[in-house]
DSSP file (Angstrom, degrees, kcal/mol; ACC not computed):
  #  RESIDUE AA STRUCTURE BP1 BP2  ACC     N-H-->O    O-->H-N    N-H-->O    O-->H-N    TCO  KAPPA ALPHA  PHI   PSI    X-CA   Y-CA   Z-CA
    1    1 A M              0   0    0      0, 0.0     2,-0.4     0, 0.0    23,-0.0   0.000 360.0 360.0 360.0 126.7    0.0    0.0    0.0
    2    2 A S        -     0   0    0     62,-0.0    23,-2.2     2,-0.0     2,-0.4  -0.811 360.0-154.8 -97.4 133.1    1.4    3.4   -1.0
    3    3 A V  E     -A   24   0A   0     -2,-0.4    62,-1.9    21,-0.2     2,-0.4  -0.880   9.4-171.5-113.5 138.9    0.6    6.3    1.2
    4    4 A K  E     -Ab  23  65A   0     19,-2.8    19,-2.6    -2,-0.4     2,-0.7  -0.958  23.2-134.8-125.0 145.3    0.4   10.0    0.1
    5    5 A L  E     +Ab  22  66A   0     60,-2.0    62,-2.3    -2,-0.4     2,-0.3  -0.908  50.6 146.0 -93.4 119.3    0.0   13.2    2.1
    6    6 A R  E     -A   21   0A   0     15,-2.4    15,-2.9    -2,-0.7     2,-0.4  -0.898  48.9 -88.2-148.2 174.7   -2.5   15.2    0.2
    7    7 A L  E     -A   20   0A   0     -2,-0.3     2,-0.5    13,-0.2    13,-0.2  -0.746  27.2-163.7 -93.7 136.5   -5.4   17.6    0.4
    8    8 A A  E     -A   19   0A   0     11,-2.6    11,-2.6    -2,-0.4     2,-0.3  -0.983  23.0-128.9-115.1 123.2   -9.0   16.5    0.9
    9    9 A R  E     +A   18   0A   0     -2,-0.5     2,-0.3     9,-0.2     9,-0.2  -0.533  35.0 162.0 -79.6 133.8  -11.6   19.2    0.2
   10   10 A V  E     +A   17   0A   0      7,-3.5     7,-2.6    -2,-0.3     2,-0.1  -0.863  30.9  67.1-133.4 170.6  -14.3   20.0    2.7
   11   11 A G  E    S-A   16   0A   0     -2,-0.3     3,-0.1     5,-0.2     2,-0.0  -0.419  80.2 -51.3 106.9 175.2  -16.6   23.0    3.0
   12   12 A K  E >  S-A   15   0A   0      3,-0.6     3,-1.8     1,-0.2     2,-0.1  -0.210  72.6 -67.1 -82.5 175.2  -19.3   24.6    1.0
   13   13 A T  T 3  S+     0   0    0      1,-0.3    -1,-0.2     3,-0.1    -2,-0.0  -0.418 123.0   3.7 -61.7 133.5  -19.4   25.5   -2.7
   14   14 A K  T 3  S+     0   0    0     -2,-0.1    -1,-0.3    -3,-0.1    -2,-0.1   0.577 117.7  85.5  61.6  12.9  -17.0   28.4   -3.4
   15   15 A Q  E <   -A   12   0A   0     -3,-1.8    -3,-0.6     2,-0.1     2,-0.1  -0.565  67.2-173.3-134.4  68.7  -15.8   28.3    0.2
   16   16 A P  E     +A   11   0A   0      0, 0.0    27,-0.5     0, 0.0     2,-0.3  -0.369  14.1 176.2 -75.3 143.6  -13.2   25.6    0.2
   17   17 A H  E     -A   10   0A   0     -7,-2.6    -7,-3.5    24,-0.1     2,-0.4  -0.968  17.0-152.3-133.0 146.6  -11.4   24.3    3.3
   18   18 A Y  E     -AC   9  40A   0     22,-2.8    22,-3.0    -2,-0.3     2,-0.4  -0.945   9.2-148.5-127.0 145.0   -8.9   21.5    3.0
   19   19 A R  E     -AC   8  39A   0    -11,-2.6   -11,-2.6    -2,-0.4     2,-0.7  -0.889  18.5-136.1-101.7 139.2   -7.7   18.7    5.3
   20   20 A I  E     +AC   7  38A   0     18,-2.8    17,-3.3    -2,-0.4    18,-1.6  -0.882  40.5 176.4 -92.0 116.6   -4.2   17.5    5.0
   21   21 A V  E     -AC   6  36A   0    -15,-2.9   -15,-2.4    -2,-0.7     2,-0.6  -0.866  38.9-129.0-126.3 154.5   -4.6   13.7    5.2
   22   22 A A  E     +AC   5  35A   0     13,-2.7    12,-3.6    -2,-0.3    13,-1.2  -0.923  47.7 165.4 -95.7 119.0   -2.5   10.6    4.9
   23   23 A A  E     -A    4   0A   0    -19,-2.6   -19,-2.8    -2,-0.6     2,-0.2  -0.945  43.9 -99.1-138.4 154.7   -4.4    8.5    2.4
   24   24 A D  E >   -A    3   0A   0     -2,-0.3     3,-1.4     8,-0.3   -21,-0.2  -0.507  36.2-126.3 -65.9 139.6   -3.9    5.4    0.3
   25   25 A T  T 3  S+     0   0    0    -23,-2.2    -1,-0.1     1,-0.3   -22,-0.1   0.743 107.3  58.9 -64.5 -21.8   -3.1    6.5   -3.3
   26   26 A R  T 3  S+     0   0    0    -24,-0.3    -1,-0.3     2,-0.0     2,-0.1   0.662  87.8  93.4 -81.4 -16.6   -5.9    4.3   -4.6
   27   27 A S  S <  S-     0   0    0     -3,-1.4    -4,-0.0     1,-0.1     6,-0.0  -0.380  85.6 -95.1 -78.8 157.6   -8.7    6.1   -2.6
   28   28 A A    >   -     0   0    0      1,-0.1     3,-1.0    -2,-0.1    -1,-0.1  -0.160  37.4-103.6 -66.6 162.0  -10.7    9.1   -3.9
   29   29 A R  T 3  S+     0   0    0      1,-0.3    -1,-0.1   -21,-0.0    -2,-0.1   0.918 123.0  24.2 -55.5 -47.8   -9.6   12.7   -3.2
   30   30 A D  T 3  S+     0   0    0    -22,-0.1    -1,-0.3     3,-0.0     3,-0.1   0.216 112.7  95.2-101.3  13.5  -12.3   13.2   -0.6
   31   31 A G  S <  S-     0   0    0     -3,-1.0    -4,-0.1     1,-0.2    -2,-0.0   0.326  82.2 -18.3 -85.1-148.0  -12.6    9.5    0.2
   32   32 A R        -     0   0    0     -9,-0.0     2,-0.3     1,-0.0    -8,-0.3  -0.250  61.4-179.2 -62.0 139.9  -11.2    7.2    2.8
   33   33 A F        -     0   0    0    -10,-0.1   -10,-0.3     1,-0.1     3,-0.1  -0.921  30.3-137.9-137.5 165.0   -8.0    8.4    4.6
   34   34 A L  S    S-     0   0    0    -12,-3.6     2,-0.3     1,-0.3   -11,-0.2   0.859  80.9  -8.9 -92.2 -40.2   -5.8    7.0    7.3
   35   35 A E  E     -C   22   0A   0    -13,-1.2   -13,-2.7    20,-0.0     2,-0.5  -0.978  60.1-120.0-160.1 143.4   -5.2   10.0    9.5
   36   36 A I  E     +C   21   0A   0     -2,-0.3   -15,-0.2   -15,-0.2     3,-0.1  -0.790  27.2 177.2 -85.0 124.6   -5.8   13.8    9.5
   37   37 A V  E     -     0   0A   0    -17,-3.3    15,-2.8    -2,-0.5     2,-0.3   0.708  57.6 -39.2-100.2 -28.1   -2.5   15.6    9.7
   38   38 A G  E     -CD  20  51A   0    -18,-1.6   -18,-2.8    13,-0.2     2,-0.3  -0.978  52.4-102.3-176.6-173.7   -3.7   19.2    9.5
   39   39 A N  E     -CD  19  50A   0     11,-3.0    11,-2.5    -2,-0.3     2,-0.4  -0.950  17.7-162.6-133.1 150.8   -6.1   21.8    8.1
   40   40 A Y  E     -CD  18  49A   0    -22,-3.0   -22,-2.8    -2,-0.3     9,-0.2  -0.981   4.0-173.8-139.2 124.0   -5.7   24.5    5.4
   41   41 A H  E >   + D   0  48A   0      7,-3.2     7,-2.4    -2,-0.4     3,-0.7  -0.883   4.4 179.5-118.5  94.7   -8.0   27.5    5.0
   42   42 A P  T 3  S+     0   0    0      0, 0.0    -1,-0.1     0, 0.0     5,-0.1   0.724  74.5  58.9 -74.2 -21.1   -7.0   29.4    1.8
   43   43 A L  T 3  S+     0   0    0    -27,-0.5     2,-0.2     5,-0.1     4,-0.1   0.660  83.1  94.1 -85.0 -14.6   -9.7   32.1    1.9
   44   44 A V  S <  S-     0   0    0     -3,-0.7     4,-0.1     4,-0.1    -3,-0.0  -0.506  88.6-102.8 -75.0 144.5   -8.7   33.5    5.4
   45   45 A E  S    S+     0   0    0     -2,-0.2     2,-0.1     2,-0.1    -2,-0.1  -0.946 114.9  23.6-111.4 116.2   -6.3   36.4    5.2
   46   46 A P  S    S-     0   0    0      0, 0.0    -1,-0.1     0, 0.0    -3,-0.1   0.678 120.1 -98.9 -70.2 161.6   -3.5   35.4    6.0
   47   47 A S        -     0   0    0     -2,-0.1     2,-0.6    -5,-0.1    -2,-0.1  -0.180  35.4-122.8 -52.3 135.6   -4.2   31.8    5.0
   48   48 A G  E     +D   41   0A   0     -7,-2.4    -7,-3.2    -4,-0.1     2,-0.4  -0.727  36.1 172.9 -86.5 122.7   -5.0   29.6    7.9
   49   49 A L  E     +D   40   0A   0     -2,-0.6     2,-0.5    -9,-0.2    -9,-0.2  -0.974   8.2 173.6-135.2 120.6   -2.6   26.6    8.2
   50   50 A V  E     +D   39   0A   0    -11,-2.5   -11,-3.0    -2,-0.4     2,-0.4  -0.984  10.2 170.4-126.8 117.6   -2.6   24.2   11.2
   51   51 A V  E     -D   38   0A   0     -2,-0.5     2,-1.1   -13,-0.3   -13,-0.2  -0.992  35.0-136.8-129.1 133.4   -0.4   21.1   11.0
   52   52 A D     >  -     0   0    0    -15,-2.8     4,-2.3    -2,-0.4     3,-0.3  -0.780  22.7-165.7 -85.8 100.3    0.6   18.6   13.6
   53   53 A N  H  > S+     0   0    0     -2,-1.1     4,-2.7     1,-0.2     5,-0.3   0.839  82.7  57.7 -60.4 -35.0    4.3   18.4   12.8
   54   54 A A  H  > S+     0   0    0      2,-0.2     4,-2.0     1,-0.2    -1,-0.2   0.923 109.6  44.0 -62.6 -44.1    4.8   15.3   14.8
   55   55 A K  H  > S+     0   0    0     -3,-0.3     4,-2.2     2,-0.2    -2,-0.2   0.916 113.8  50.7 -66.0 -43.0    2.2   13.4   12.7
   56   56 A A  H  X S+     0   0    0     -4,-2.3     4,-2.3   -19,-0.2    -2,-0.2   0.937 112.0  45.7 -61.1 -48.7    3.5   14.8    9.5
   57   57 A V  H  X S+     0   0    0     -4,-2.7     4,-2.4     1,-0.2    -1,-0.2   0.871 110.2  55.7 -64.4 -37.0    7.1   13.8   10.2
   58   58 A K  H  X S+     0   0    0     -4,-2.0     4,-1.3    -5,-0.3    -1,-0.2   0.927 110.9  43.9 -59.6 -45.4    5.9   10.3   11.4
   59   59 A W  H  <>S+     0   0    0     -4,-2.2     5,-2.4     1,-0.2     4,-0.3   0.902 113.4  50.4 -68.0 -41.0    4.2    9.7    8.0
   60   60 A L  H ><5S+     0   0    0     -4,-2.3     3,-1.2     1,-0.2    -1,-0.2   0.885 108.9  51.7 -64.8 -38.5    7.1   11.1    6.0
   61   61 A R  H 3<5S+     0   0    0     -4,-2.4    -1,-0.2     1,-0.3    -2,-0.2   0.797 106.0  56.1 -67.8 -28.1    9.6    8.9    7.9
   62   62 A Q  T 3<5S-     0   0    0     -4,-1.3    -1,-0.3    -5,-0.2    -2,-0.2   0.493 129.8 -95.2 -83.3  -1.8    7.4    5.9    7.1
   63   63 A G  T < 5 +     0   0    0     -3,-1.2    -3,-0.2    -4,-0.3   -60,-0.2   0.537  68.5 154.6 105.8   6.3    7.6    6.6    3.4
   64   64 A A      < -     0   0    0     -5,-2.4    -1,-0.3    -6,-0.1   -60,-0.2  -0.440  35.4-139.7 -68.2 140.9    4.6    8.7    2.6
   65   65 A L  E     -b    4   0A   0    -62,-1.9   -60,-2.0    -2,-0.1     2,-0.2  -0.889  12.2-138.5-103.9 128.6    5.0   11.0   -0.4
   66   66 A P  E     -b    5   0A   0      0, 0.0   -60,-0.2     0, 0.0   -44,-0.0  -0.587  17.1-118.8 -84.5 148.2    3.6   14.5   -0.2
   67   67 A S     >  -     0   0    0    -62,-2.3     4,-2.3    -2,-0.2     5,-0.2  -0.269  37.7 -99.5 -69.7 170.9    1.8   16.1   -3.1
   68   68 A E  H  > S+     0   0    0      1,-0.2     4,-1.9     2,-0.2     5,-0.1   0.930 123.5  45.7 -61.0 -46.7    3.4   19.3   -4.5
   69   69 A R  H  > S+     0   0    0      1,-0.2     4,-2.2     2,-0.2    -1,-0.2   0.892 112.9  49.4 -65.9 -41.7    1.0   21.6   -2.7
   70   70 A V  H  > S+     0   0    0      2,-0.2     4,-2.6     1,-0.2    -1,-0.2   0.884 107.5  55.5 -66.6 -37.2    1.3   19.7    0.7
   71   71 A K  H  X S+     0   0    0     -4,-2.3     4,-2.1     2,-0.2    -1,-0.2   0.930 108.8  47.5 -61.1 -44.3    5.1   19.8    0.4
   72   72 A K  H  X S+     0   0    0     -4,-1.9     4,-1.9     1,-0.2    -2,-0.2   0.909 112.2  49.4 -63.2 -40.8    4.9   23.6    0.1
   73   73 A L  H  X S+     0   0    0     -4,-2.2     4,-2.1     1,-0.2    -2,-0.2   0.880 110.2  51.4 -66.4 -36.7    2.5   23.8    3.1
   74   74 A L  H  X>S+     0   0    0     -4,-2.6     6,-1.5     1,-0.2     4,-1.1   0.869 108.6  51.3 -66.2 -36.2    4.9   21.6    5.1
   75   75 A Q  H  <5S+     0   0    0     -4,-2.1    -2,-0.2    -5,-0.2    -1,-0.2   0.888 109.2  51.5 -65.6 -38.4    7.8   23.8    4.2
   76   76 A I  H  <5S+     0   0    0     -4,-1.9    -2,-0.2     1,-0.2    -1,-0.2   0.913 114.4  41.4 -65.4 -44.4    5.8   26.9    5.4
   77   77 A C  H  <5S-     0   0    0     -4,-2.1    -1,-0.2    -5,-0.1    -2,-0.2   0.585 113.3-114.9 -85.1  -8.6    4.9   25.3    8.8
   78   78 A G  T  X5S+     0   0    0     -4,-1.1     4,-1.7    -5,-0.2    -3,-0.2   0.383  83.7 115.2  97.1  -5.6    8.4   23.9    9.4
   79   79 A A  H  ><S+     0   0    0     -5,-0.9     4,-2.1     1,-0.2    -4,-0.2   0.834  75.1  55.8 -69.4 -29.5    7.5   20.1    9.3
   80   80 A W  H  > S+     0   0    0     -6,-1.5     4,-2.5     2,-0.2    -1,-0.2   0.891 106.5  49.6 -69.1 -39.1    9.6   19.6    6.2
   81   81 A A  H  > S+     0   0    0     -7,-0.4     4,-2.3     2,-0.2    -1,-0.2   0.888 110.1  51.6 -64.3 -39.6   12.7   21.0    7.8
   82   82 A E  H  X S+     0   0    0     -4,-1.7     4,-2.6     2,-0.2    -2,-0.2   0.915 110.7  49.1 -61.5 -42.6   12.1   18.7   10.9
   83   83 A F  H  X S+     0   0    0     -4,-2.1     4,-2.5     1,-0.2    -2,-0.2   0.937 111.3  47.8 -63.1 -46.8   11.8   15.8    8.5
   84   84 A E  H  X S+     0   0    0     -4,-2.5     4,-2.2     1,-0.2    -1,-0.2   0.880 112.8  49.6 -62.6 -38.4   15.1   16.7    6.7
   85   85 A A  H  X S+     0   0    0     -4,-2.3     4,-2.5     2,-0.2    -1,-0.2   0.929 112.4  47.0 -66.6 -44.4   16.9   17.2   10.0
   86   86 A S  H  X S+     0   0    0     -4,-2.6     4,-2.1     1,-0.2    -2,-0.2   0.879 112.2  50.9 -65.4 -37.3   15.7   13.8   11.3
   87   87 A K  H  X S+     0   0    0     -4,-2.5     4,-1.7    -5,-0.2    -1,-0.2   0.907 111.8  46.7 -66.0 -40.8   16.6   12.1    8.1
   88   88 A A  H  X S+     0   0    0     -4,-2.2     4,-2.0     2,-0.2    -2,-0.2   0.887 112.2  50.2 -66.9 -39.7   20.1   13.6    8.2
   89   89 A S  H  X S+     0   0    0     -4,-2.5     4,-1.5     1,-0.2    -1,-0.2   0.859 110.3  49.2 -69.6 -34.6   20.6   12.7   11.8
   90   90 A S  H  X S+     0   0    0     -4,-2.1     4,-0.5     2,-0.2    -1,-0.2   0.852 111.7  49.7 -73.2 -31.2   19.6    9.1   11.3
   91   91 A A  H >< S+     0   0    0     -4,-1.7     3,-0.5     1,-0.2    -2,-0.2   0.849 109.7  51.4 -71.1 -35.0   21.9    8.9    8.3
   92   92 A A  H 3< S+     0   0    0     -4,-2.0    -2,-0.2     1,-0.2    -1,-0.2   0.831 106.1  55.5 -70.3 -31.6   24.8   10.3   10.4
   93   93 A S  H 3<        0   0    0     -4,-1.5    -1,-0.2     1,-0.2    -2,-0.2   0.644 360.0 360.0 -78.0 -12.4   24.2    7.7   13.1
   94   94 A K    <<        0   0    0     -4,-0.5    -1,-0.2    -3,-0.5    -2,-0.2   0.491 360.0 360.0 -84.4 360.0   24.5    4.8   10.8
């Protein structure tokens, strides 16, 4: 089973809110997911972004691949830097 970190749309018509979810690649965009990692509200000024960095790094360390947009959001919130640091430290310890 291949896992991706991606956005799942929720909210009303023309008022999108997104969940950042860990989901199987075969499931639908708004379908079944394994875990909610965060939320993204693009219409709020400034954009609302809430990410549980620990969950995001956990999924990335287990091999989950982020979509392009989720990767940018993880870079904004700092989870991507945590992942890169943990990856470098684990490689140095080997």
